[in-house]
C-alpha positions as CSV (number, residue, x, y, z in Angstrom):
1,M,152.8,93.7,73.3
2,T,153.4,95.6,76.0
3,T,154.5,99.2,75.1
4,N,156.4,101.7,77.6
5,L,159.1,104.0,77.4
6,T,162.0,101.1,77.8
7,T,160.4,99.4,74.5
8,L,160.1,102.4,72.7
9,V,163.9,103.5,73.5
10,T,165.0,100.2,72.9
11,A,163.3,100.0,69.2
12,L,164.5,103.4,68.4
13,Y,168.2,103.0,69.2
14,V,168.1,99.9,67.1
15,K,166.2,101.8,64.2
16,I,169.1,104.8,64.6
17,D,172.0,102.6,64.8
18,D,170.6,100.8,61.6
19,D,170.3,103.9,59.6
20,W,173.5,105.3,60.7
21,A,175.4,102.4,59.7
22,G,175.7,103.4,56.2
23,I,176.8,107.1,57.0
24,A,180.5,107.7,56.9
25,R,182.1,109.2,60.4
26,L,184.4,111.8,61.0
27,P,188.1,110.9,61.6
28,G,189.2,110.8,65.1
29,R,188.0,108.8,68.2
30,P,184.3,107.8,68.6
31,P,182.6,110.0,71.5
32,R,181.7,108.0,74.7
33,L,178.2,109.0,74.3
34,S,176.9,107.3,70.6
35,H,175.1,109.0,68.0
36,S,171.9,107.1,68.8
37,E,172.1,106.9,73.0
38,L,172.3,110.9,72.5
39,L,169.0,111.1,70.1
40,C,167.5,108.3,72.5
41,L,168.3,110.7,75.5
42,A,166.4,113.7,73.8
43,V,163.2,111.7,72.9
44,M,163.1,110.4,76.6
45,Q,163.7,114.1,77.8
46,A,160.9,115.3,75.8
47,L,158.5,112.6,76.5
48,L,159.0,112.9,80.3
49,G,158.6,116.5,80.3
50,F,162.1,117.8,81.6
51,H,162.5,121.4,80.5
52,S,166.0,121.7,82.3
53,E,168.7,119.8,80.6
54,A,170.5,119.9,84.3
55,R,167.7,118.1,86.1
56,W,167.2,115.8,83.1
57,L,170.9,114.6,83.3
58,R,170.5,114.0,87.3
59,H,167.3,112.1,86.7
60,V,169.3,109.9,84.0
61,R,172.0,109.1,86.3
62,A,169.8,108.2,89.3
63,H,167.4,106.0,87.0
64,Y,168.8,105.1,83.7
65,R,172.3,104.3,84.5
66,G,171.9,101.0,83.0
67,M,170.7,102.2,79.7
68,F,173.3,104.8,79.3
69,P,176.7,103.6,80.7
70,Y,178.0,107.3,79.9
71,I,176.1,110.1,80.7
72,P,177.8,113.6,79.8
73,Q,178.1,116.8,81.8
74,D,175.2,119.4,81.1
75,A,177.5,121.6,78.7
76,G,178.5,118.6,76.6
77,Y,174.8,117.2,76.2
78,N,173.5,120.7,75.1
79,K,176.6,121.0,72.5
80,R,176.1,117.7,71.3
81,L,172.3,118.2,71.0
82,R,172.7,121.6,69.3
83,A,175.2,120.2,66.7
84,A,172.7,117.1,66.1
85,L,170.0,119.3,64.6
86,P,170.3,118.0,61.2
87,Q,170.3,114.2,62.4
88,V,167.0,114.9,64.1
89,K,165.4,116.4,61.3
90,R,166.6,113.3,59.5
91,L,165.5,111.2,62.0
92,I,162.0,112.4,61.7
93,R,161.8,111.8,58.1
94,V,163.2,108.2,58.7
95,L,160.6,107.2,60.9
96,A,157.8,108.6,59.0
97,K,159.0,106.5,56.0
98,D,159.0,103.5,58.2
99,T,155.2,103.7,58.6
100,D,152.4,103.3,56.2
101,F,151.2,107.0,57.0
102,W,154.0,108.2,54.8
103,H,151.9,107.5,51.9
104,D,148.7,109.4,53.0
105,A,147.5,111.8,50.2
106,V,146.1,114.1,52.8
107,W,148.1,116.4,54.8
108,I,146.7,118.7,57.5
109,C,148.7,121.9,58.0
110,D,148.5,124.6,60.5
111,S,150.7,127.0,62.6
112,T,151.1,127.7,66.1
113,P,153.1,129.9,68.1
114,V,156.5,129.2,69.9
115,P,156.9,132.0,72.6
116,C,160.7,133.0,73.2
117,G,160.3,135.5,75.7
118,M,157.8,137.2,77.9
119,S,159.4,140.4,79.0
120,R,160.7,143.5,77.2
121,P,164.1,143.4,78.9
122,T,164.4,139.6,77.4
123,V,163.3,140.7,74.1
124,K,165.8,143.5,73.7
125,R,168.6,141.0,75.0
126,S,167.6,138.0,73.1
127,E,169.9,136.4,70.6
128,V,167.1,135.2,68.5
129,A,166.0,138.9,68.1
130,G,165.6,139.4,64.3
131,W,164.3,135.8,63.6
132,A,161.8,136.1,66.2
133,S,159.1,138.7,66.4
134,Y,155.9,139.9,67.8
135,G,152.7,138.1,66.8
136,Y,149.2,137.4,67.4
137,C,147.4,134.1,68.0
138,S,143.6,134.6,67.5
139,S,143.1,131.0,68.6
140,H,143.9,132.1,72.2
141,S,143.3,135.9,71.8
142,R,146.7,136.8,72.7
143,F,150.0,138.5,71.8
144,Y,153.3,137.0,72.1
145,W,157.0,137.2,71.2
146,G,158.9,134.4,69.4
147,L,158.4,132.3,66.6
148,R,155.4,130.0,64.8
149,L,155.7,126.7,64.2
150,F,154.3,125.5,60.8
151,L,153.3,121.6,60.8
152,A,152.3,119.6,58.2
153,C,151.2,116.1,59.0
154,T,149.0,113.2,57.9
155,P,145.7,112.6,59.8
156,S,147.2,110.2,62.1
157,G,149.2,113.1,63.5
158,M,152.8,112.1,61.9
159,P,155.0,115.0,60.9
160,I,155.7,115.2,57.3
161,L,157.0,118.7,57.0
162,W,157.7,121.5,59.7
163,A,159.5,124.8,59.9
164,L,159.9,127.6,62.1
165,A,159.5,131.3,60.9
166,S,158.8,134.8,62.2
167,P,155.3,135.5,62.8
168,K,155.4,138.6,60.8
169,I,156.0,136.5,57.7
170,D,152.5,135.4,56.0
171,E,151.7,132.0,56.4
172,R,150.9,131.3,52.7
173,E,154.4,132.2,52.1
174,V,155.9,130.0,54.7
175,L,153.9,126.8,53.5
176,A,154.5,127.9,49.9
177,A,158.3,127.7,50.7
178,M,158.0,124.6,52.6
179,L,156.3,122.7,49.5
180,E,159.0,124.5,47.4
181,V,161.7,122.8,49.4
182,D,160.1,119.3,49.4
183,A,158.8,119.1,45.8
184,P,159.7,115.9,45.2
185,L,157.3,114.3,48.1
186,V,154.5,116.3,46.4
187,R,155.2,114.9,43.3
188,E,155.3,111.5,44.7
189,R,151.5,112.1,45.8
190,P,149.3,113.0,42.8
191,G,146.0,114.6,43.9
192,L,147.4,115.5,47.1
193,L,144.7,116.9,49.4
194,L,146.0,119.9,51.9
195,I,143.6,120.9,54.4
196,T,144.3,124.3,56.1
197,D,142.0,127.0,58.0
198,K,141.2,130.3,56.8
199,G,144.3,131.9,57.1
200,F,145.7,130.5,54.1
201,A,143.0,131.9,51.8
202,S,144.2,133.4,48.8
203,R,143.3,133.0,45.1
204,A,147.0,133.1,44.1
205,F,148.1,130.8,46.4
206,E,145.2,128.3,45.6
207,R,146.5,128.5,41.8
208,S,149.9,128.3,42.7
209,L,149.0,124.7,44.8
210,S,146.8,123.6,41.9
211,E,149.7,123.8,39.4
212,Q,151.6,121.5,41.7
213,G,149.0,119.0,41.5
214,I,147.5,120.0,45.1
215,T,144.0,120.6,46.1
216,L,143.6,123.3,48.8
217,L,140.5,122.5,51.4
218,R,139.6,125.1,53.7
219,P,136.6,126.7,55.3
220,S,134.9,129.5,53.3
221,M,135.1,133.2,54.0
222,K,132.2,135.0,55.1
223,R,131.5,136.5,51.9
224,E,132.1,133.6,49.9
225,A,129.6,130.6,48.8
226,A,130.3,127.3,50.6
227,R,133.4,125.6,49.1
228,P,133.2,121.8,48.2
229,G,133.9,119.5,50.9
230,E,133.2,122.2,53.5
231,P,130.7,119.8,55.9
232,M,133.6,117.5,56.8
233,L,136.1,120.1,57.8
234,K,135.2,120.3,61.2
235,K,136.2,117.0,62.3
236,V,139.3,117.0,60.1
237,R,140.4,120.2,61.7
238,Q,140.2,119.1,65.2
239,L,142.8,116.6,64.2
240,I,145.5,119.1,63.6
241,E,144.4,121.2,66.8
242,S,144.8,117.8,69.1
243,V,148.1,117.6,67.5
244,N,149.0,120.9,68.6
245,D,147.9,120.2,72.0
246,T,149.7,117.2,72.2
247,L,153.0,119.2,71.5
248,K,151.9,122.0,73.7
249,G,150.3,119.9,76.4
250,Q,152.0,116.7,76.7
251,L,155.6,117.7,74.9
252,D,155.7,121.5,76.4
253,L,156.5,123.0,73.3
254,E,156.0,126.5,74.7
255,Q,158.7,125.6,77.5
256,H,161.4,124.7,75.3
257,G,163.9,127.1,77.0
258,G,165.7,127.9,74.0
259,R,167.7,131.2,74.2
260,T,170.0,131.0,71.0
261,Y,168.9,130.3,67.2
262,E,170.3,126.8,67.6
263,G,168.9,126.2,71.1
264,V,165.4,127.2,70.1
265,A,165.5,125.1,66.5
266,V,166.9,121.8,68.3
267,R,164.3,122.0,71.4
268,V,161.5,122.4,69.1
269,A,162.8,119.5,66.7
270,Q,163.4,117.4,69.7
271,R,159.6,117.7,70.3
272,V,158.5,116.8,66.8
273,L,161.0,114.0,67.1
274,A,159.4,112.7,70.0
275,L,155.8,112.8,68.5
276,A,157.2,111.1,65.4
277,A,159.1,108.4,67.5
278,A,155.7,107.5,69.7
279,I,153.6,107.4,66.5
280,W,156.3,104.9,65.0
281,H,156.3,103.1,67.9
282,N,152.6,102.8,68.1
283,F,152.2,101.6,64.5
284,Q,155.0,99.1,64.6
285,T,153.5,97.2,67.7
286,G,149.8,97.8,66.2
287,Q,148.3,100.0,69.0
288,A,144.8,101.2,68.5
289,V,145.5,105.0,68.9
290,S,148.6,105.8,66.7
291,R,149.3,109.3,68.4
292,S,148.7,108.4,72.0
293,L,151.8,109.2,74.4
294,T,150.2,107.8,77.6
295,A,152.5,104.8,77.9
296,Y,155.7,106.5,77.4
297,D,155.4,109.9,79.7
298,H,156.0,108.3,83.0
């Protein structure tokens, strides 16, 4: 089957419509831009690399009028998209469950910076101040002001758990909270193997994971003896690095453009959804590489 952006959006529209059919609607006149069309627009925007919503909607009016009979104004699209954050989160989970990757008993977890400002005046005026903070990215040897995206995914790259947190919060605390919130997912996967980097090293943290039935696989520290399974870590760790590279290089995670709490959250979720949608469609159409976005980014 030929895969391109049109086939992805068509399949995604049908999937959202089917999922949305059993959910009660609010009373009143239905919106001219349906829920399914809104989420499809959001996924297309992320895949095609439009950072500006105004430029994106102009592009849609010029090239996709046949797919979307009604295209809202900039403010209307922005307002609808921010209000749809819970539905975006839900759809990521729905797409993951519709693949065999959902049942993987191996999760790879890491965090990556999400800058929210580049100047001191921006930091002082920003509405995300207090949530965002200064942090240091050791992978790129740079300081930044913003948040960190924590992502737990399968080896195929399918997002399972994700969260945004201040870089001042310990990585182990964030991951522990993510696993606590979605404890039923862990219980459904006895013998879950969690692969992380050295930043999650802690005896207390490993003990806590062990009590939940989770085995932590990470590189050994300098003064530690070699840990079991360490020789295979380099190849596996490269998987999560490549997922982060997809989010940053192809989905422009660091150019999200969000200026408020809701704006940053939904724009990051929009990119995680685009990644999940591409992997879901590649799985459904039997593509050899599940995480390839090449067929959809032009």
